[in-house]
N, C-alpha and C positions, 0 to 999 in steps of 0.2 A: 283395481290396480292399475298402476301406469309406470312407464319406463322413460327415463329421460332422453334416451335416444333409441331409434330404430336400428336394431343390430344388422338387419339386411342393408341398411344404407351404409353402415360402417365397413361392411364385409359383402359387398356385392359378388365377389366371385362364388360365395357359397350358394347363391341363387341357383347355380347350375346344378346342385345336388338335388334331385327330385323327392327325397326322402323327408317327411315332415319332422322337424326337429324341436327342441325344447329351448326356451329362452327363460332365465330364472332371475328375479330380482336378488334374492339373497339365497345362496347355496351354501349349505353347511356340511362340511366333510369331516367324518368323524375318522380321524387318522390312525388313532390307537384307543384301546381300552385299558391300556396300562397308565399308572399314575404313580408319582413319587411321594405323593401325600395320602392322608386318609381322612378327609375333612367329614365331620359328622352331618353337616348340612348338604352333602352332594348328592344332586337328584340322579346321577347316574347309578348309584348304588354300589355294590360290590365291583372292585376291579376285575378285569379279565386279561390273561396274557394273550391278547389278539390285537394284531396290527392290520389295518387295511393293506391289502397287496395291490401292486400297480395295476394288474388287469381289472381288478374291480373298479378303480377310478377312470380306467381306459374305457371301459364299457359305457359309463356314463357321459364322457366327453364325446364318444362317437355319435351321441344323439343330441348333443348340446350345441346350440347356436350361439348363445352369448351368456354371459353372466355379469350383472351390475357388481355384486359383492360375493367374494369367496371367504368363506370363513373356515379356517382349521381349528377343529376342536377335538376334545377327546372325552375321558382321559386328559392326560398332559401332553398337548401337541409338541412340545419339543423333544419328546421321546421318540419320534418318528420323522425326523428330519429328512431321511432318504426319500420318503414317499413325496413329501412336500416339493422336494428338488425335481423328482421325475415327473410330478404333475405339472410343474412349470415348463419343463421341455416339451411335454405333449401338447399343453394349450398353445404353445408356440408353434409346434409342428402343425396342428390342425388349424392354426389361425383363429383361434376363438378369442373374441374381445372379453377380457375382464377388466372392468374399470377400478375396483378397489379390493382390497384385502383386509381382513380382520383377524387377529389373534389375540386371545386372552391367554396368558401364561401365568403359572404360579411363581416363575422367576427362580425356582429352586436350581434348575441346571441351565445356566446361561452359557452357551458355548458359542464358539467362533462360527461353527457351521450353521447353527440356529439363526444368528444374527445375519450372517452372509445370505442365508435362504431368504428371510424377510426382506433384505434391501433388494435382492434380485426380483422378487415379486413386486416391489414398489416400482423399481424400475420398469418391468413390463407394463403395469398398469398405467404409468406415465405416458406410453406411447399413444394413448387414445385420448380425443377430446374429454374434457372433464374428468380425466383419469385421476385418481386418488382424491377426489372431492370427499369421499366418506372413509377413505383409508385410516385405520389406526391399529395400534398395538397397545394392549392394556395390561397392567399387572392386577391379577386376582388377589385382593387383599381385604380381610375382614377378621372378625373374631375368631373364625373357625380355621382359617389357613396357618400353617406354620410361618413362624418368622423365618425369613431368609437373610443371607448376607448383606450388609449394607451396601457393598460393591455391586451386587447384583441388582439391587433396586436402583442404583445410580446409573448403571450401564443401560437399563431398559428405558429408564426415564429420559435419556439422552438421544434416543433413537428417533428418527423422523416420524411424525404422526403419532407420537405418544398421546394416550388418553387416559384420563383418571376414572373413566366410566365404570370399571369393574372394582373400584375401591369403594366398599358397600358397608353401610352402618345398618345391620340388621334389626337394630332397636327402631328404625325408621321404616324399613321395608320388611314385607313379609317373607317367611320361609316357606317355600314351596314344599309341600309334603309328598315328595316322590323319591324313590330309592332310598339312601341311606338316611335321609331327612325324615322319611315316613317310618323308620325303625326307631328314631329317636323323638317322635313326636311328644312323648310325655316330659322330655327335658326342656324342650322349647316352651312349652306351654307353662310348666312350672317356673321358668326363669323369666317369663314377662314377654316372650317374643311372640309377634303376631305371626299366625300361621295361615297358609292358604292351600286348600285342597283343590287342585286342577282336576276337574272330574273327567274330561275328555277333550281329545283333539282328533276328532273322527273324519272331517271334511277338509279336502284340498281342492279349494276353488282354483279355476284357471280359465283363460281366454283362449279360443280357438281361432286362428286366422289362417290364410291359404296355405302358408309354408310353415307355421310356427304355432306351438301350444306355449302360452305365457303362463308362468307362475310367479306369485309373490314370494314365497318361501318353499325351500324343499330341503329335507336333511338326507344325507347318504350315509348309511351306518357303515361300519366296518366290514360286515358281512354282506353288504350289497343291498340291504333292504332301503327302499326310498320311502320316506315318511313327509307327512305334511308339514310339521313343524320340529323345533330341535328339543322340547321339553319332555323328554321320555328317559326312563331307566333303562339300561342296557338289556335287562330281562325282557322288556316290553317291546322291543323294536320290530320284531318279527309279527306280533300281536296286532300292532297298529300300522302296519306298512299298507302303502297303497299300491306297491309294486316291487319288482326286484330286478337289478341289472343282470342277473344270473338268466333271466327271461325277458330281455329288454323289449323284444318285439311284442309280447303280450301286453306289456306297460303301455306302449304306443298304440295297440289295438284297442285296449280298454279307454284310452284318451279319446280316440276317434269315436268309439261307441257311446261316449258320454259328453260329446262336445255340446249338444243341444242343452244339456242339464248345466254343464259349466263347473261341475266338480266330481270328484272321485271320493268315494268313502272307504275308509280303511277296513282291513279285516276284523277289526274290533270294534267298528262303529256301530252305532244305534240311532240311525238317522230316521227309522220310521217311516221312509218313503216320502218324506217331506223335504222340498228344496230349501236349502238354508238361506238366510237373509245375508248375502255378502255385500 
């Protein structure tokens, strides 16, 4: 894995802090497990009335050196705008470089607060060299999402850095059999959809340097579990976690102990003691 810039060069004042911290290329933040749709292919599974609280996000940022791209996900991220706003205020306070933001929304609830929050994040990312190089906001649109009002579609498409990457033809791309999609497996097979069973995501590769642990990707769930990637059902996040912000020092200690191997294996992993080929 590689990073476009060295976060310590962009933020030299943070060198004074002796605690080893985390830099991550892509950090996915699960701001809520609520959703205002019920798509049959959703890998998250059954929704839950759970929002990430600010303290959970704060604990992660307290050990974070830099973020290339922050992704706000869910559930439906537009349902927890207050957390995204507080998150921006805190990364500013901590002077954490964030170069890009990504949000995929179903567009059903397009509010002024949500749009303003996105634009404020874009503004913050623009403060850094190469900022917003990979920023985008995208509308999740496919055969399984509900149709939304035309004005909502037009509103989101006029936003800066809009991307159509989440407009998906599932006759061309496979449906991942996770969460609600797994419950509807027979429907997808009977109707000619290609399906793909993701068997596991057990290992979290990282690089260890003098002051920083570097990750290519991390996922922070609403309940504070840290996972190696984003493709999990809500019910499985604890099973496949590699740590928790509720005991962040243990997570850092585990990284230090595993730095020679260069990876952590999640609690649900089956690595069999063999070092993965990364």
